[in-house]
Structures are given as structure tokens and as C-alpha cells.
N, C-alpha and C positions, 0 to 999 in steps of 0.2 A: 504494500500500500504506500501511497505517496501523497504528501501535502507540501505544496510549494507556496511560500508567502513572499510576495514581491511588491514593489511599489505600484504596480498596475492592478493588483488584486490578489485573489487567493484562488489557487486551483489544485485539484487533487483527484485521486481515484475515490469512487464511492465505496463506503464500507470501512471496516477495520476499527482500530482503537482510536480514541480521541487523540488528536495531534499527529496521527499517523495515516490520515486519510481525510477526505472531505466528509466528516461525520456531521450529524445534526447539531451537536454541541459546537463544533468548529464554525458551522454556518451562522449560528446565533451569535457567537463571539465576534466574528468579523463584520457581520451585518450591523451589530450594535455599535462597533467602533466607527464604521463608515457613516451610519446614520447620525451619530453624535457629532462627528466631524462636519458633515454636510450642513446640519442646522447651525452649528457654531460659525461656520465659514460664510454661509449665505443668509442666515437669518430667516430661512424659509423652511417650513415644516411640510414639505411635499417632495416625494421621490417618485420617479417613473421606473417601473420594473417591466422587463420583457425577457423572453427566453427562446432558445432554439428548441428543436424537437427531440432532444436527448431523452432516453428512457427515464433518467433521474430528474428531468426538468420539473415535472409537476411537484414532486416531493420537495425539491430545493426551493421552488417558487413559494410553496405554502409556508415554509419556515421563514424565508426572507420577508414575505409580506407580513406575517404575524409578528415577527421581531420588530419591524419598522413601526407597526401599529402600537406595539408595546412601548416604543419610545415616544409615542404621541405624534407620530408622523403620518400624514395622509399619503396613501399610495394610489398612483394611477397605474393600474395593471393592464398593459397592452397585450398580454398573453403571448401566444405563439408569434414570434416577431423576428426581426433581424437586428444585428448590431447597429447598422446605420439608421434604421427606423427609430430605434430608441434614442439615438443621438439627435435626430431631428425633433423628436417629441419633447425632449427636456426643455429647450427654450420656448417652444410653442406653449407648453403647459406652465411656463414660468416657475419651474420646479427648482429645488436646491441641488438636484443631481439626478443620476440614474444608475441603475444596476442592470447589466445584461448577464443572464445566466447562460453561459456557453463556454465550452473549452475549445472553441474554434475548430482547428483541424485535428485535434487529438481524438483517439478512438473512443468508443461508446462508454467505456467504464469511467471516463473522465468527466468532470464538470468544473465550472469556475464562476466566480463573481468578478465581472469586469466593471470597473468603477469610473463613473463620469462626474465631472464638475457641473456647475450651474449653466455653463455654456454648451453642455452636451459633448464635451471633449474629455479625453482620458485625463485623469488627475496627474499633476506634475510629480516629479521625483520627490520634491519637498513635501507635498501634500500626502503622497503615498507613505513616506516615512512617518509622518505625523499619525496617519491612520493606524499603521502597524504598532506604533508606540501606545496609542490609546487601547488597542486590543491587548497588548502585552500587559498593561497595567489594569485591565478591565475597568477603565476610567469612564464609566457611563452609568446613567440613572434612568430608570423606566418611569413611565407616566402613571399617575393615579387613575383610578377607574373611569372618572368623568372626563379624563383628558386623552383617552386612547385615540389613535388615528383611525381614519375611515378608509375603506378600500373602494375604489371606483374602477369598474371593469370597462375598458374602452377599446372596442374592436375596429375603430375607424382609421387607425394610423397606417394600415397598408394603403388604403386609397389616398390618404393625405400625402404619403410618401410618393406614390405614383403621380398624383396631380402636381406635386412639387417638381418632379423630374420633367414632366411634360411642359412645364412652364419655363424650363431653362432655355436661354437664348439660343444655344447651339445644338439643341436637340430638334431635329426636323422630322416630325411624324409623317408628313406627306412624302418626303423622300424615302423613308423606310418602307412605308406602305407600297409605294410605286415599285420598289425593288423586288417585291414579291418573294422575299426570302423563304426558303425551307430550312428550318432550324431543328436540331436535336438538342435536348437539354438533359443534363445529369445533375440532379439536385440532392443526391446522396441521402434521400429519405429524411430531409430536415425541412426547415421552414421555407427554404428556397423553392420547395415543391409547390407552395401556394403563391409566393410572391413573384417568382420569375415568370410563370405562365400568365399571371394577371398583368404584369408589366408588358410582356410581348404582345398580348391582345390589345392593350391600350396604345401600343406603338404601331398597330396595324399589321402585325405579323400574323398571317392567317394559317400557315402550315407549321405546326409545332409537334414534334415527336417527343414524348416524355419518357425518360428513363428515371426510375427511382424518385418519384415525386410524391410518394405517400409519406407524410410527415409523422412517422412512428418511431424515429430514432434508431431503427434497425439498419445501420449503415451497411450497404451491400459490398463495400470495399473500403480500404483505407480512405478516410474522408479528406485527406490532403490532396488538392487538385494537381497532382504531378503526373507526368506521362505514363508511368508504370501503373497508375491507378485508374487510367481512363481508357483502357483497351476496348471496353464495350461501347463507350461513346464513339470512339474512332471507327469501330466496325459498323456501328449503326449509321453513322454519317455516310459511309460508303454504300451500305445496303439500301438506304433510302434516297441516294443521290441528292443529299442535302447540300446546301450552300455552306453551312458551317455547323459546328457543335459548340455548346456553351456549358461550362462546368463552374459551379460555385462550391464553397465550403459550407459547413453546417450553419454558420451564422451570417453568411452572405456578405462578407467583407473582402473576400478574395475571389478573383475571376480569371479564368483562362479559356482559350478557344482551341478548337480543332478545325483544321482546314478541310476543304472539300475533298482533298485526296487522302484524308485519314491521318495525315501527319499533324502533330501538335503545333500550334502557332508559337508556343513557348510562353510560360507565365511571365518571364522577364520582359517579353515584348508587349504584354497587355498595356502597361503604362506607356511604353514607347509609342505605340500606335495612337492611343488616346491623346497623348501629349502632342503628337504630330498634328492631329486634327485641330486641337484647341489652339495651338500656336499658329496655324494657318489663318485662324480667324481672330486671334487675340494675341498680339506679340507680347512677350514678357519672359519671365524667368521660370526656371524649374528646379525641383529638388528631389533627390532620392537618397536612400541611405548608402553608406560606403560599400556595401556588399552587392549593390545592384549594377546591372550592365552599363557599360560606357556608352551604349547606343543612345541613351537618353541625352547625354551630353552632346553627342554628335548632332542629333536632330535639333536640339535647342540652339546650338551655335550656328547651324545652317539657317535657322529661322531668325537669327539676329538677337537671340536672347542670351542670358547668362545662366549657366548651370552651377548649382552648389550641392555639396554632399553633406549629409547629416550623420550623426551617430545612429547605429541600428536601434530601432524602436519607434513606434508610430508617433509618440509624443515628441520625440526629438526631431522627426521629419516635420511635424506640424510647426514646432517652434522656429525651425530654420525657414520654413515657407513664409511665416508671418514676418520674420526678420528681413527677408529678401523680397517680400511682396510677390511671391511666386504665383503664377496663374494656374499651375497644375503641378502635381507632385505625387509622391507615393513611394511604394516599395516594390522591389523586383519579384516579390512573391505573388504578384497579381493584384496588388493593392493600389487602387486609384483614389487619390484625394483631390477633390475639385472644389476650391474655395468658393466659387460662385454658388455652390450648393451648400456645403458645410465642410468643416475641418475634420473629416474622418474617412477612412477607407470605405468605399461604397461600391459594391459590385453592380447594383442596380443602375446607378448613375453611369458606371463604366459601360454597361451593356447599351444603354441609350446613346451615349456618345460614340461608341465603337460602331454600332449599326448605322448611325448617321454617316460616319466617316466612310464605311464600306459602301453604302448606297451611293454616295456622291463620287466615290472612286470609280465605281462602275465596272470593276473587274473582279476576279475571284480573290478570296482571302489569301490564298497562297501567293498570288501575284503581288498583293499588297505587302506581304511579308518580305518578298524579295526586293522591295524598294528600300529596306532598312539595312544599315550596316550589320554584317553577320558576325556575331561574337559567340563564344562558347565559354561557359563558366564551369570550372572544375571545383568540386567541394570535397575537401579532405580534412583530416584531423590527426593530431599526434597526441598520444596519451603520455602523461608525465606522472611521476610519483607525487602523492599528495603534499609532501613537504617541499616540493620544488618551488623556487621563487620565480614565478612566471613573469612578473613585471621586470625583474632583473634580466631575464632571458631576452625579453622583447627589446630592452634597452641595448643589449649587445647586437641584436640583429639590426636595429636602427643605426647604430654606430657603423656597422659594416656597409650600410647602404646610404650613408648620410649625404652623399653627393646626388642621389636620386630624389626627385620630388616625392615627398612623403607627408603623411598626416598621422597625428597621434591623438585625435579627438575621441577615438574609439578603438583601442588596441593600436595596431600599426598597419597602415596601408602604404605600399610603395608602388610608384608608377614607373613603368619602363615604356616610354613612348605611348602606344595605344594598348599596352598590356598592363595589368596590375595584379598585385597579390595583397590580400587583406588577412591579417592575423588578429584573432580575437580570443581572449580567454573565455571559457565557459563560466557562467555564474553558478553552476551546480555540480560540475565535475572537474577533476584535474586534467583538463585537456585544452589544447589550443586548436581552434577551428582555423583552417587555412583555405580561403577562397581565392581562386585565381581566374583571370579571364584573358583570353587571347582570340585571335581570328580563326582558330581551329582547335579541335579537341586536343590534338597533339601539342600545340603551343601552350595551351593552358595547363595541361598535365606536366609538361616539361618544366614550366615555371614553378609549379607547386613542388615538384620533386627537388628542384634546385634549392628552394627555401627550406624544405624538410631536411635536406642534406646539410645545409648551413646550421640548422638547429642542432642536429645530431653532433656535428663537429664542435659546436660551442659547448655542448653538454659533456663532451669527452675531454675538454681542456682542463 
């Protein structure tokens, strides 16, 4: 059993002993800490709560709602929902924050509490640490019987989210409808199975083949939208002679596509393509994290904008986007953040912008992919002994490559012309993650192997 407490929330496997899994007592403790923090921070006794379709979702939701009521906080329960939908609901409701019950791409035995501030954005590192401290000290008080919070069930937010998307300036429903797309969707039996078909219908897509759209939490495959998990989507695209396939993760904040030839578009290129479309219509800057493809930088600079990299983590990307006034940003895991909508990864917004882009492009999705720089990312790791000083090790690697452009805002990223390698320590294990990118798989792997050899040489000194 596992329980991970971090600045962005609490996640763990269901069951087990207290403190060793996401048990009811742990849920009460951390919900109490968050609710107390949110009221103190915002002065508002109202929280929006929504969940994905995980098997444990109803159980966790009931405990979270009851705990917030016990603190004297009113709860707007939007029920089966998506992470971006809850993010949009918080400011509309003028709430003090929001909780999304989802473990994102983790398998079905996991669940989590994702925590939002009053802007509907993920809590900052400082706020997250404060919430953890409140939980550690059990520094909270519950309301008297006459002051208990009330629960309001509101099932209107899917439509509100869709209407919001239809109203975005660069979403062209007429162009999408005219393109007459045939689309296959894989919604991994979570809330995307409700939201994605409803969005596609609103966008004028008449032919939709549904895979795994029953929101019962029985994930038919590993729910992370990676190529190895999307084989049935690819084969169905081919069998149905569809124009493209769409896959989302359980809480619908990650998005990837499959081309008409059955090949994956590549989750790294979801943001690249959407950014390309946005930049064609609205010149400006972009942001992604340090471990995302260089293709976004290439597309941005070609459009006359400036690209900036942020530390890994959605809250870090959002902060850098605000700092640089970016018009589009996100993460290479298929996460699109479009400020004209809201500051959060939103697969539904991504779908609408991408389909508009593809409709106006007027050719196949594989042809669109070929218009972008072709890069390959190699993902490796090296395991160290628990007592190893990883920071000191990274300093020695940095010294060796000090003449190369490099960044230390999140581990160590070293650039070699249009190739790069990013070394990051894991927060949970004695390992260094080594991501490298080049214009071919061989180049990326060779670069990773060179850095791994350097690390082993340093360790033997």
C-alpha cells in the first residue's frame, strides 16, 4: 500500500493501514487540513468537489463532502466530472477552492485529492506546504451542529464547460462540422466517456466510434495515454477508416491523437500542434516544462514568439506562463493550457482547438504531423544507493558541461545545439531520471548513454 503526501495533494492506493494507504481516516485528515486552509486563505466557506469514475470515487467523495460539511463549509458537488471542469467551476461559483478526486493516469487501485485555490488553479508550493503542516498538527476545528455546511448537487457544469469552449474565439464549429470528421475515441471507462462525446456532438462531429466510454472505473488498459496502451484505438481507426483517434486520461486533462494510418501523433506533439494553430492567429509567447520536446520552441520562434521553459509540474508551467504573458503552454504529456480559457490542462479545450486546426489545414492528420520538426525523446533512469548525495553528483556533471548552455531550475538540463538531456532526481526514490531528445531515436539514446557513462565515471572517482 502507498500514501504519497505532496504539495499538490495527497494520493495513494485504496485500503491498508492508516498512513499506509488512502484510508478513510487519511481522507478526513487531509480534507480537514485543506478545508481549514481554504477558509482561512479566502474567507469563503464554499468548496467545489468533483470526481472521475474510479471505483473508489463514490466512497472518497462521500467522506470528503461530509468532512467539509463538518467544518461548516458548503459544498457544490458537481459529481462525475473532469479536472478542468472543476477548475472552471470554482471561480464561477465564487468558491474558496476545489477538490478533484482523481489519481489521473494511475491504475484503478489509486485515488487522490487534487487541491485548487480560489482561482481554480492548483495550490502553490507554499500553500501546499502550509496544508501539509496543518494536517500534521491536526490544527483544525469542526463546526457546531447549527453551523454545519450544506451540500448542493449541480449537474450543469458539463454543459457550462462545453458552452465555454464553444465561445472561445479560435474554436470554429462551422469549420469542424464542414470537415465531416470520422473520429474514434478511447475514454478509458472514466468521465471522458460522457464529456468527450457531448463535446464532439456540440462541435458538429456526426460520426463518433466509442471505445471504453462506460464510466464505471473499470479501466480496460493502463489508463496513461501512451502508444503501448492505445493499440485498440489504433486498430479501430484503421478498421473504421476514421480520420483520427482521440484518447484522454481518466480525469480528462491529458490528450493524445492517433493518425488515420494507425500511427500515434505523439503526446509530445499535442501541445505543439495546438500551439501552432493558436500562434497563427494570436502571436505571442509559449511555455512548456524542461522535459518537453524542443519542437514547441521551434514552432514558437518560427511564428515570431519567445519560448520559455519551466520546472516540471503544472503549477510551475502556469507561473512561468503568467510571468511571460504566454498565449499557450502546457506539458509534453499531452497537457494543453490555454489562458484564454483558464490556467489548467484541459483536454476538452485541446480537442476543440486541434479539430479546428485540422479542419482548416484541410489534409490528413499524418500530413499535419509531418509539417513539424521531428524529434525523439528517450526516457531513462539510473538507480543510486539511498545514501548517495544526488545534488553533489549533479553539480559534478554540471561542472563537466559548464561551457554548454544549461539550466538548473529543475535538476540539470544541458543543451547541445538542437539536442538536450535533462537530469532530475526523483522525489520518492533514489534515482535520477534522464530524459534526452534528438532528431532520431539513435541520437537521443546515444546522448543518454553518454551522460549515464559520465555519471558512472564520477561515481567511480
